[in-house]
C-alpha positions as CSV (number, residue, x, y, z in Angstrom):
1,M,-75.8,51.0,64.0
2,G,-74.4,54.3,62.6
3,I,-71.1,56.1,62.8
4,K,-72.2,58.1,65.8
5,N,-72.8,54.9,67.7
6,D,-69.4,53.6,66.7
7,V,-67.7,56.8,67.8
8,E,-69.5,56.7,71.2
9,S,-68.8,53.1,71.8
10,S,-65.0,53.5,71.4
11,D,-64.1,54.8,74.8
12,N,-60.3,54.7,74.4
13,H,-60.0,56.8,71.2
14,D,-59.5,60.5,71.2
15,W,-61.6,61.5,68.2
16,Q,-61.4,65.2,68.9
17,N,-57.6,65.2,68.9
18,E,-57.4,63.0,65.8
19,T,-59.9,65.2,63.9
20,G,-57.9,68.3,64.8
21,L,-54.6,66.7,63.6
22,S,-56.2,65.6,60.4
23,F,-57.6,69.1,59.8
24,E,-54.2,70.6,60.5
25,E,-52.4,68.3,58.1
26,R,-54.9,69.1,55.3
27,V,-54.5,72.8,55.8
28,R,-50.7,72.4,55.8
29,K,-50.8,70.5,52.6
30,E,-53.0,73.1,50.9
31,R,-50.7,75.9,52.1
32,I,-47.7,74.1,50.7
33,G,-49.6,73.6,47.4
34,R,-50.4,77.3,47.2
35,Q,-46.8,78.2,47.9
36,L,-45.5,75.8,45.3
37,E,-47.9,77.2,42.7
38,A,-46.8,80.8,43.6
39,A,-43.1,79.7,43.2
40,R,-43.9,78.2,39.8
41,K,-45.5,81.4,38.6
42,N,-42.6,83.5,39.9
43,K,-40.1,81.2,38.3
44,E,-42.0,81.5,35.0
45,R,-42.2,85.3,35.3
46,M,-38.5,85.6,36.1
47,K,-37.4,83.3,33.2
48,V,-35.2,85.4,30.9
49,T,-33.8,84.0,27.7
50,L,-30.1,84.9,27.6
51,N,-27.9,84.7,24.6
52,V,-24.7,83.4,26.1
53,A,-22.6,84.3,23.1
54,E,-23.8,87.9,23.3
55,L,-22.9,88.1,27.0
56,I,-19.4,86.8,26.4
57,R,-18.9,89.3,23.6
58,E,-20.1,92.1,25.9
59,D,-17.7,91.1,28.6
60,R,-14.8,90.8,26.1
61,D,-15.6,94.3,24.7
62,R,-15.6,95.8,28.2
63,I,-12.2,94.3,29.0
64,H,-10.6,95.5,25.7
């Protein structure tokens, strides 16, 4: 007895709907993974090393 027979013998189960939901969930997870990876890359690209002391001096010089 194979999988096909098991599927055909289970009358009260909506395999088509369950398969569709499973597929949608997988696609959603993959999309989220791609978005998170893009966010990580953007964060890394935008990372700027700031010298806080230098910024304070610049602000102080502008005021005085």
